[in-house]
N, C-alpha and C positions, 0 to 999 in steps of 0.2 A: 709659657708661664709669664705672668705680668710682673715686671720689675717696678716695685713701689718704693724702693729704698731712697730714691732721690726726691720723692714728693714731700711737700710740707704737710703739717697737720691740717691746715685749712683746705689744701687741695684734696687731701684724702676725704675730709668731711664733705666737701662739695661733690666728690665722686660718689660717696656713699648715698647722699641725698638723691642724686640723679638716678642711681641704680634702683633705689627703693621706689622712686616715683615710676620708673620704667616697669618694675615688677608689679606695682599696684595697678598700673594701667593695663598691663597684659592680663593680670588675673581678672580684672573687671571685664576685659574683652572675652576671656575664656568663659566667664560666667554668663555673659550675654549670649554667646554662641550656644552654650549648653541649654540655656532657656529656650532659645529659638528652635534648637534641634529637638528638644523634648516635646515642643508643640507639634512638630512634624512627626516625631516618632510615635506620639500618641495616636495620630491618624494612621500611621503605618501599622501599628499594632492591631488596630481594628480591621484594616484592610487585609492584613496577613491572616487574621483569624477567619474572616469571611472566605478568603480564597482557599484556605486549607479545609474549611468545612465543606465547601463545594467540591473540592477534589475528593474528599472522603465520600460524599454522596455519589459522585460519579463512579467511584471504585465499587461501591456497594451495588449500584445499578448494573455496572458492567459485569460484575461477578454473577448477578442474577440471571444473565443471559445463558449461562452454561447449561442450565436445566432445559431451556427451550432448544438450545443447539443440540444437546444430546438426544432429546425426543425427535427433533427434526431429522437428525442423521439416522436414528434407528428406523424411523418411518421410511426414509428414502432407501435404506438398505432393503426393507421388506418390499418396497415398490419395485426395486431392481430385480428381486427374486420373482415377484409376481409377473413382471414383464417377460422374464425368461420362460416362465410357465405359460404365459399367454402366447408367446412365440411358438412354443412347443405345440400347444393346442392348434394354433393357426397352421403350422406346418403339417400336422396330422390331418386336419380338416382339408387342407389344400391337396394332400395326397389322395384322400377319398374323393375330392371333387374332380381331380384329374382322372381317377378311376371311373367315376360316373360318366365323364365325357367319353372315355374310351368305350365303355359298355353301351352308352347311347348310340354311338356311331355304329357299333356292331349290331345292335338291335335294329336300328333304322335300315342298315344294309340288308338284314334278314327280312324285315318287313317289306322292303322293296322287292325281294325275291318272292315272298309269300303272296303279296298282293291280296290279302283277305284275312278273315278271322278263322281261328282254329275250327270252330263248329261248322261254319259254312264249307270250309275246305274239306273237312272230314266227311261231311254229308255228300259233297260232290264226288269225293274219292270212292265212297261206298256205292254211290249210284253208278258210277262208271265201272266199278269192279263187278257189280251185278250184271251190267250189260256185257262186260267182257266174258263173264262166266257162262253166258247164254250160248247155246249150241246153234241157234238159228241166226247167226250173223255171218256176213260175208267176210272173206279174208281181208279185203281192203278195209272194211269197217273195223275189223279186229286189230289191224295194224294201227289204224287211227286211234282206237281206244287204248291200245298199249302205250302209244306215244303220249296220249292224254293222261293215262294213269301214272306214267313215269314223271311227267311234269307235275301232276297233283301231289305225288308222293314227295317230291323235292320241296314243293311249296308247304306241305304239311310239316315236314321235318324242319323247314326254315322257321315256320311260325311257332313250332314247339320250342326251338332254341331261342327264338326272340322272346317268347313268353317267360322262359326260364331266366334269360338275361334281365328281363323287366322285373322279375321277382328279386333278383340280386340287386338291381338298382334301387328297388324299394327298401331293401334291408340296409343298403349303404346310406340311403337318404335318412333312415332312422338314426344311424350312427352319426351322420353329419349334423343332424338336429341336436343330438346330445352334445357334440363338440361345440356347436353354436351356442347352446345353453351354457356350457362350461366357459366358453370364451366370454360371453356376456357377463357371467358371474365374476370371472377374474377381472374383466375390464371395469366392472362396477366397483370392485374392491380397490383397484388401482386409483380410480377417480376419488373414492372416499378418502383413501390414504393421502392422495395428492392434496386434497383440501385440508386435511389435518396438518400435513407438512407445511402448506402455505400459511396456515394459522400460526404455527410456531415461528415461521420465518417472519411473518408480519409482526408478531409480538417482539421478536428480537430487534427488528428494524425500528419499531416504535421506541423501544428502550434506548437504542443507539441514538435515535433522534433526540431523546430527552438528555442523554449523556452529552451529546454535542452542544445542546442548549446550555446545560450546566457548565460545561467547559468554557463556552463563550463568555458566560458571566464571570467565571473564575479568571479568565484571561483579562477581562476588563479591570478586575481588582488588581491583578498582577501588574498591568500596565500603569495604573495609578500608583502602585507601590514603587515601581521603577522610577516614575517621575519624582516621587519623594526622595528616593535614594540619590537621584541626580541633583536635587536641591541640597540635600544634607551632606553630600560628599565634599563639596568645597568648604562647607562649615567645619567638617571634621579635619580637613587639611589645614584650615586656619587655626583650629584648636591645637592640632599637633605642632604647628609652627610656633604658636604662642607659648605652648608648654616648653618647647625646646628653648625659646628665647628666655623664658623665666628661669629655666634650669641653668642656662649659661650665665645669666645675670646673677643668680644666687651664688654660683661658683666664683664669679668675679668679686661679688660683694663680700664673700667670706675672706678673700685675700685682703681687701681693704680693711675689713673689721679686725682681722688678725693684726694688721699693721697698726691700727688704732689702739688695740690692746697693748701692743709692744711700746708704743709711744707713751700711753698712760702709765704703764708699769715703770718705764724709765723715769717719768716725771715724779711718780710716787717715791721711787728710790732716792731721787735727788732731794726731795722734800724731807724724807726721813734722815738722810745724811746731814742736811742743813740743821734739822732739829737736834740731831745727835751732837754736832759740833757746838751748837749754841748751849746745849745742856752742859757739855763738858767745860766750856769757858765759864759758864755761870758757876759751876761747882768749884772750879779752880780759883775763881775770884772771890766768891762769897762763902763758899762751903755750904750753901743752902740749895735745896732741890725741891722741885714739885714732884708729885707722884709720877707724872708723865716723864719728867726729866730722869727720875730714878729708873723708870722702866727702860728708857732708851739706853742709859749707861750700863744697866745690867745686861741687856740684850747684846751689847757690844763688848761685854766682859771688862768694862771700865771700872766697875765696882764689884767686889766680892765680899761676902760675909763669911767669917770663919765659923767653924762649928763650935 
């Protein structure tokens, strides 16, 4: 608390003038800072609006990718199921292919034993059998024919088995052909769906590229906005400091103004008392009073009128 009791009226008036000048100076300073800040803030408002609009656009675009992502994931799920189906077809076809290999080996082994066609071997067997059945052959020739018939019989049996296996191989080849067709069908579906999945993925990537471009523009606006904040921040600090100085000066000024009022009141009271004494002397000496003198004497109960 400032002690002003020992200051003269002139010193107080001088201090009041100094404080008022200081307040006026600081208020002009505040006004100038506000004017400059408003110029920057106007640009900041436009930049903030553009930045926020771009952020909104980016959000809308980003949200639009959910449909493409959902379709892509659904297609990829179907592709995974088809791949399992294709693997199953491949495994079954591979099983039949392995079976064909085994049957071919057995057939080729029997063909090596038969060393001829069924028709020629059958005719040879019948011819040798007719010879064997003839009564006019020697024992040695009969033994030779018997051995020949046994060999031909084994060869005929071998070619029959080989022909039977060959038929089985043909049937299996038919099934393998069906599996091959199924495999190609499934594989074609997978390729078509993979293309569809890639289209959705590309659409998503294009949108994300656009989102990145929009965000880059928004970041530029934000960068410029931050630059404005960096410029206006010291101004705001100066305004706050000036406001604080004004507030402190006003508080100090009130103290001096209150003291001025006290001094003025004291002066007025002395003047009133001097007028009161003069009016009383005048009345006592001449018995005559002016209206002002009468008022002063009545206020001090110097004169009373009876009822």
